[in-house]
N, C-alpha and C positions, 0 to 999 in steps of 0.2 A: 894348170898342172901339166908340166912338160913330160916328166918321166912317169911311165906306167907303174902302178903299185905292184910290187913283187908278190910272188907266191910265198907261202910259208911252209917249208918242207922239212919235217923232222928236226925242227929247231934252228933252221937256217932260212934266210930270205933269199929268193932266187928270181932274177930277171930272166925272161925268155924273149926270143925274137918275135913271137906271135902275140899280139895284144888285141883287146876288144875295147872300142870306145864306148863310153857311157854318156848319153845325152839326157838333158832334163825333159821329163814328160810334159812340163808346162810350156816351155818356150823353145826347146830343141837345142839350147846351148850345150857345149861340151862341158861335162862335169869332171871327167877324168878318163884314164885308161887303166885297164887291168891286164896283167900278164896272163897268158893262157898256158895251161899245162899240156905237154905232149906225152907220149908214151913213157919217156924216161922219167919225167917228173911224177907221173902217176905211180910208177914203180917205186920211186924213191919215197913217196909218201906212205905207200902200203908197206914197204920193207921196214921203214922207220917205225911205223905203228906196231908191226909184228914184233920187232925187237924190243919195243918199250913195254910189252905186256908185263914182264917180270919186274923191272924197276919201278913201274908205276904201282903195281899191286903191292909191292913191298913198302911203299910209303905208308906211314901211319894214317889212321882216319883223321887225326888232328892236322897232319901236314896237308892232306888233301883239302880239308875244310878251310884251313887258313889261306891256302892258295886261291880258292874260290872267293873268299871274303876280300882278299886283296884285289882281285879282278873287279869285284863289285865296287870297291872304293875308287879304283881308277876310272871306271865308267862314270861314277857319280861326279868325280872331279872334272871330267871332260864332257859333261852332259850337253852343253850348248853346241860344241863342235860336232859331236856325234849326231845330235838332232838335226843340225844343219845339213850334214851329209845325207842322212836319210831323206830329209825334205827334198834335197836337190836331185838325188838319183832315183828315188821312188816316187817323187811328186806328191809325197804325203804332206798334208797341211802341217805347218810347224807346230801347232798346239798338239796335234796327234803324234807327231814325231817325238816331241818332248815326253809325252805320256809313254811312248814305247821305250825310251831310254829308262824312264823311271821304273817301268815294269821289268826291264832287263836287269836292273840293279836288284830288284826284289827277287827275281828268279834266281840270281846267283846267291843271294843271302839265304834263300830257302834251300838251295843245293848244298851250301856250306853247312847248314844245320842238319840236313838229312845225312850228310856224310858221317856225322858222329852218331847218328841214330840207326844206321844200317846194322841190323842184328839178325838173330835167328831165334831158336826156341829150344827148350829142353823138353824131351818127351819121355814119359814113363813107359817102359817096354817090358814090364814085369807082371803082366796080367794073369799069367798062368804059372804053375810051379816050375815048369821047364824053363821059363824065362826069368826066373828069380835073379835079382842082382843086376839086371840090365837097364841102362838109361841111354836115351838117344840125345846127342848134342848136334843141332843143325846150325851150320854157319852158311853165309852166302858169299860166294866167290865170283869175281868178274868173269864174264863170258869170253872176253877177248876184244878184238878190234871192232869198233863201231864205225860205220859209215853213215854220216848225216847229210842228207840232201835237202836243201831249204828253198822256200819260195821267195818271191820278190816283195810280197806285201808287208811282211814283218821281218825285214832282213836281219835284224839284230835279235829280237826276243825269241823268235822261233828257232833260231840257230842255238841260242843258249839253252833252250829246252832240250837240246840234244847234247851240247857240250857239258852243261852243268851236271846232269845225272851221270853221264859217262865218267867224268873225272871223279865225281863223288863215289862212284862204284869201283873205281880203279881200272876203267877201260880206256885204252888209247882211242882217239877219235880222229878220223879224217873228215873234214867238213868241205862239202862241195857247194860253192856259192850259187845263188840264182844268176842266170845269165843277165837279167836286166839290172841287178843291183849287187854287183860283186864288191864294190868299193868299201861298203860298211864292214864286211867281215875281214877284208884284207887290212883295214885299219885296226880292227879289233885284235888281229894277230900281233900287232906291235905291243899291245898290252899283255897278251898271253906270253910273249917271249920274255917279258920282264919277270915272270913268275918263277923262272928257273926250274921248270919241271923237267923230268927226264927227256932227253932228245927223242922225238917220235911220239911223245904223249899227245901232241896236237899238231895236225897239219891243216892248212887252209889253202884251197886251190880253186881256181876257176878253170873250166875246161869245156870242150864241146861234148855233145851228147854221146858219141861213140866211146869217148874216154870214160865218161861217167858210167855207162853201161858195162864197160869192162871191169870197173871197180865193183859194181853190183855182182857180177859173175865170179869174182875172185874168191877162192876158197879161204883165203886168209881173213876175210871179213866174217865175223861171227854174227853180226846183227846189222841190219839195214833199218834206219829210221828215216822215212820219207814223208815230207809234207808237200802236197801239191794236188794236181788233178787226179780224178779217179782213173781216167784213161791211162795216164803215165804210171800211176801207182800200181795198178793191177798188172800192167805189163812188166814192171820191174819185179813184182812178186813172182811172176811166172818164170823169170830167168834167174832168180836169186839162188836157186839150188837149195841146199840144206839149211841155209842160215835162217835165223829168226828175222821176222819182218814186222815192223811197226808202220802202219799206214795212217796218216792223218790227212784225209782227203776233203772233198768239197761237199756242198749241200745246196738245198733250196729252202733254207730254214723258214719255219712258219710260226705264227702267233695266233692264239685264240683270245678274243676279247669278249668276256661275258657281260650280260646285262647288269650284273652286280659290281662290275669293275669300276675303278676310278678312271673315268674316261680321259680326264686331263693328263694324268700320269701316263696312261697307255699311249696317248697320242704323242706326247713328248718323247717317250722312249722309242716308239716305233719309228718316228721320223728320223731320229738320230741313228738308230740301229740299222735302218734301211739305206741311208744316204751318206753317212760319214765315210770319208776316204773314198768317195764315189762308189760305195758298195763293194769295194775290192777286199772283202773279208769273207772267209769260207762260212762264217756264221752270221753274215749280214741278213737282215730280215728281207725275205723275198715274197712270202705269201702271208696275207693277213685275213683271217676269218673272224667275222664279227657277228654276235647275236643279232638277229634281225630287228629286235625291239629297240636296239640302240645304234643301228647301222648308220642312219642319217646323221644323228648327233655326233657320232665318232668321226664320220667322214669329214664333216665340217671342221672339227678340231684338228684332225690329222693334216688336212690341206693347209690350215693356218700355220701349223708347226713347221711343215715342210717349207713354206714360203719364208719363214724366219731364218732358215739356215743360210749362213753366208757361204758363197761359193766364188771360186776364181783362183787367184794367185796363191799358191801354197805358202808363200813367204809372209802373207798377211796373217797375223795372229788370231784374227777373228774368223778366218775361213775354216770350214769343216768339210766342204765338198770341193775337191780339186780335180785335176785331170785324171783320166785313165792312163794306164801305164804306156799305152801305145795307141796310134791311130787305128790299127787293126782291131784292138780291143773295143774302141769306141764304135767302130763300124759294125762289129758283131752285136753290140747292144742295140744299135740302131736297127739292125735287121730283125732282131727278136721282137722289138716293139712294132715295127712295120708289119711283120707277119701276124702278130696278134690283132692289130687294127684291121687288117684285111679279113680276118676271121670273125670280126664283129665286136672286138673290144673297144672301149672308149677311153680316151685320155682325160684324166681329171686335172692333171698338171704336168708340165714339162713336155717331153716328147721331141726335143730338138737337139741336134748335135752341132758343135762348132769345133772342128779339128779334133783334138783329143778330149775335149770337154763335152759331157752330155748332161743335159738338165736333169735335176731330180724329178723323177717321173712316177706317177701313180696311175695305174690302169684299173679299170673295172669292167666286168662282163667278159672276162677272158674265157675262152673255151678251156675245159679242164685238160685237154690234150695239147694245148699250145706249148711251144717250146719255152716261152718265157715263164710258164708254170712248171714244166717238167724238168728243164735243164737248170744248171747253175748259171745265173745271169752274170754274176761277178761285175755288176755295174749298179748305178743308182736308180734301180727300177724295182717297184713292188706292185703286186696285184692285190686288190681289195675286193672281198666278196662277202655278202651276207649269208648266214647259215641259220638253221632252225633252232640250234641250241648246242650245248656242249658235245653231245654224242655225235652230231653231224660235223662239228668243228674238229673233233679228234679224228674222225674217220677221214676228213679231208687232209689233215696233217699227215696221217699214215699213208695216204694215197701218193706215195713217192718212192722213187728208187733210192732215196737218201734217208739218213736218219742221224743227224749230228746232234743238234740241240733244238728245243722248242720252248717258246714262252707262253705262259698262261696268265692272263690278267683276270682275277676273280676274287671275290670275298667269300666264296663258298668253299669251306674246307673239304667237304665230301667230294666236291667236284675236282678239287686239286688232287686229292688222293686217287680219284679215278684216273686223272691224267697221268699220274705217276705209274699206275698199273697198266694203262692202255697205250700210251704213246710209244712208238717204236723208235726211240732216240737214245743217245748216250746220256742226255741230261734234260730235265724239265726245270725251267726257271719260273718261279712264282713272282708275279707282278714285275717282270723284267723281260727284256728281249733276249733272244738266243745269242745275240752278239756279245753278251757279257761273259767274261771269263776271269776267274781267279787263278793265279799261276800255280797254286798248290793243289787244286782240285783234280780229280781224275777226269781227263778231257779226251774225248774220242767219240766215235760213232759206230753205227751198225749199218747193215746193207752196203750200199756203195760209198758210204762215208768213211769207211776205213776198217782197220783191225788193230786191236790193242788200245792202250791208254797212255797219254802223256800226263804231265803233272809230276813233280820231282820224284816223290816216293814211288809212284806207280811205274814210271819209266825205269827207275833203278831196279825194281823187281824184275823187269824184263831183261835188264842188262846184267843180271847176276844169276848164278846157278846155286840152288841149295845143295849142300853136301853134308851127308850124315856121318857122324862118328858114333858107333855103338860102344859104350863103356860097360865093362863087366866087373862088378865088385867081387873080389876074391873072397 
C-alpha cells in the first residue's frame, strides 16, 4: 500500500503530509499508512459536523434507517476484505475478525431498526381542576455533535456502536480512530461516503493526542463517547466541560463457579473468555473464583481446555490466541506475572513470552493485592482461586475498583438472584463468561469501569434530549 489512506472530512477525502505507518502485530510487516489530521483538518471536521446538525435532523427516520441498512449490506458484501484488514492491523485471529464484521453488520441493522422506533410519550397533565384539558407530548431531539473515540481491539464494531446510534438519532459524528488501528475506520469511510448523507454528518480522522484532546474540549461537541482505559477516560471527562460524557472503560472481570455448576461448560467458556484474542478485551475473564468442593476438578478441566486453544499466526483460521498489539503490551503482561510469582503465586500453565506473543497463562495463589489481580491485565492471563462458597465468591468479585460484567456458573436459582442483587457490576451473566455481549443489550459498568450505557437504544437515549409540548384543549 503505497499511498496513505486519506481522512474523511465533512464529506470529502483529504490527504495530509503527515502520516502514520501501521505494522502487523504478528510479524511487523507494513500493513499501510494513515493520514494524520492537523489543526486545520480537526477544525474542518468539527465545523462540518456543526453545520450538519440541521440537515441531518431534518432527514426522516426512514431515510436515516435506510442509510444505516445500506451501510450494513455494504459491510456484509465486503466481509472478507474487512476481516483481513482487522486481522492484519490489529493482530486479531481471522476467525475472530470475521465475527467482528458479522457483529458490526448486526449493530448497524439494530441501529436501523431503532431509528424508526425512537419515540416519546403522551402524558396526562389534568390531575386537578386547574389543569383540566392539558396533555403533554414528549418527543426526543438530537443533542448535537457527537465525538466518538474508539480503541484498537474492536476497531470496527465499537466504532459502529457510536456511529450507528448517532446517525439513528440524527446527530452528526466525528470519529477519531485508535492510533494502532486507523485503517479499518478509514476504509469504512469509503462506504459511508456512498450513503449520500448531508456533508458533515460523518467525519473520520486519525490524529495525535493533543488534537484529540482539543476536540474533547471544543464546545461545539455536545456528547463525548469514549471507549478505552480508565486513566484516559476519566482525564477526558475532567476536561470535557459541560458536554455529556459516555465512558466505556476497562475491568478485571471475574467469574464464580459454584459446586452445582456444569464444570465442563464453565471450563470451556472460561478458557475461551480469558484467552481469546490474547485477552485484549475489556471484559476478558481475569479472575476465577471456584467453590472449594469442586476446585481441583475444575482446575484440571480448565487447564485441559486452555491447552486445546490454538495460538500463533492470526492468519490461521484455527488460531484464537494471537499476538498482543505491541511488544510493550507483552512486556507489561510479563511484568505483571513476574511480580505475582515473586509474591508467591504459582504458574499452572504458560508464563512465557516470545516477542509480542505471550502464552495463555493461569496463575494460582496470587496475593489479593497483586497487580495482576487488581489492575486490568489486558493479556492472556487469569488467576484461579478457591473460595468457601457463593458469598465469599461474590465478595471477592466486588473487591475491585472495576465493575463491568461478571459471570456466575450455577444451577441454584436463589444463588443467581443473590448475585444479581449483590454484584457491583453492569451485568451478571448466568452460565456464561463476562466476555459475552449482545449488541442490543445495555452495556456498561460502574466504579472505574465507566459511566452510562451503550447498546443501540440506550446510547440513543443519551444522544437525544426529551422536549415537552403541553397541549391545552379549548
